[in-house]
N, C-alpha and C positions, 0 to 999 in steps of 0.2 A: 473412585468407583460412582459417587453422586454427581461429578463436575461430566463423568462421561455419559451418564444417564440425561442428563438434562440437554449435552451436545447432541445426542441421538434424538432425541425429543424435536429439538429445533431443527434437525435434518430432516425429518419426516415432515414437516411443515412445507417443505418443498414440494415434494408429489400431491400432500394433500392441498396446497394451493391451486396445482391445475388442475384435480376433481372438482376443485368448488367453483373454478373459473368456469369448466365447461359444463358441470353438470347445472351450475347457477343458471346460464345463458342458455342452453337446452329448454329447460323449464320452461324461461322466459319468452323463447321463442313459440313455445305451445300458446301462448297469449295471445299473439298476433298472427289470426287467419289471413291467410295469404302472404306471409313473411316466407321467402326461400331461402335456404342456407347455400344456396348455389348463388343467387344474382344479387342479395342483398348482404351489406357488411354487417359485420356483428356490432359497429358502434352505433348501427342506426334502430338497436334495440334498448339503447339509452338514451335517443331523442325527446324534446320534449313532446308529448303528445302522442307518443308512441305508447298502445296498449300495454307493453311489455315494460314501461319505463319503471312503474311503481313496485316492481318486484325486486329491481337492478340497485338504483339508486336510493339511497348512498350503501345503504346495506351491504350489498355483494361486495361492492369496492373497499369499504373498511374490511371486511372479513377476510378478502384475498390478499390485498395488499398489507395487512397485517401479518399474517403469514409466509408473506413472500420476507418482508422486513426479519421474521421470526427464522427463517432459513438462511438469509444473511447471517445473523450472528453465528448459527452454526455453523455455516461453512470458515467464517473468520476463527471460531474457535477451533476447529479441524486444521490450520493452516500450519503452527508447527513450525514455524520459520519459512514457508513457505510465499515468497510476495506474490506470485500467481494468483493462490488461494485466497491471500487476504483481499487484493482487488477485486477479485470475485465477489467475496462477502458483501464487500465496498459496493460493486453494483447493485447486487442485489436489494441494499438497505436503499440505496438512489434509487432505484426502481419503486420500490413501494411507497418511497417519501413522497413522489411527486404526485401523488394520487390528488392533496388539497386542488393543486393544478388544474386537475383534470375537473373537479367540481365549478371551478372558478372560470375557466376558459375553455373548456371541452368544446362547447356551441356558441362561443364567443363568434369565430368565424370560421372559414374552411384553412384558411393560413393557419391559426393559432392551435385547430386541430391537427393538422398536420405537423407541426413543429411538436406537439406532443406525443405524437408517434413517433415521430424519428426519434426523440431523445429516448422514448422506452425500447425502440429497435436497436438503439446504439448500444444501450446495457445488455441488450439480449447478445449481440454479436462481441460485445466486449467481454462478456462472461465465457462465452463459445472459443472466441480465441484465446483467450488466457487459460481456459481449460484444457486445450490442446497441449501447450506447454508443461500442466502441472501431472501430468501421467504420462503411462508408456506408451507405446506405440500404437496399440489396439483401441485407448479411448482417442490418443490424437488424431488416428485417423477417422474414427467416427466423428469425433468434433468437427472436423474440416468439411465432412460429408454433410453433417447438419448445418453445418453454417451457410454452407454453398445453397443447401435447399432452401433455408429461410431467408438469404439475402434473396433467391430469385425471385420466391412465392410472395413476399412483400413487396418487391419492386413491381410486379406485375398488378401486385393489389393498389397501390400507390400508382400507377401509370391512368387509373380511372380517373384520376383527381378532375381533368376536366368535367368529365362526364357529369360527376357528383354535383359540382357547382354550377353545372348547367340543369341539372335534374333530368338528365337523360340516362337509360337503360345500363345497367354495368353486369352484364350477363354472366360474369364470373367472379366477380369480385369477393363474394362469401366463401367461394370454392378454396381461392389462392390464398385468402387468410386464415382460413380452418387448418390448410395444409402447413402452413409459415407457424400458426400457435401448436398444432398437434407436432410438429417436427421440433420446436424450441422446449415445449412441454416434458417430450421424452427425454431428450438432454439432461433436462433438469433432473428428472427422476432418476437417470442412470449415474449423475453425476452424485445424487446424495446417496444412491445405495454403496458407489465406490467408497464413499467417505466415510460411510458407516461400516465398510468391512475394513477399510485401511485402518482406522484407530482403534478396531476391536482387536486386529492383529499385533499394533503397539503395545496395548495392554496386555493381552498376554505374555509379552516381552518384560515388559516392564514388573509383572507379579513372578515372572520364573526367577528374574536377578535379584528380588526382594527375598526370596524363597534361600536363592544361593547364597545370601550373604548372611 
């Protein structure tokens, strides 16, 4: 029972990481008069010289990525022989573990920034694709629809790279990013709930088996 309680706490770190990311960035955006959630990228809040940077780096990243790693461990502990779930857990841990690279290279160049963005997105897409294989038809369909939405809106945001490099306006980049992030965070939260409930049912069966003995 203690192990299952710990596993559930770790799983709760997934939805909590989403709340931390969204809430902390929303508060940071309030520090920057003129910042547009539609036409400014989320990452602009982290740039050196931005009035919001002091509120985000490094503390927001440390808290958020620690929660992501904890969630990955929770998914791993929930796998019970499922290779797909173990792989999702590993990808979540990887996603959180690359945070030091963001601190070192996130502002080094646009190319370095895009590489880190793509690595992060691939951990998302890998998790969602594997999630489609780990559960039944309903969650599979939901995962594939969410994956398509995340791919589409991240691609639309990344397509603004030439404008970002040239310092030109990016009218919709913030909106596209926020839709992609929201779609992924919602999927992650649904996964956490599914794993929480799945293990609870298993525990009840194990308890009944013990009583019958």
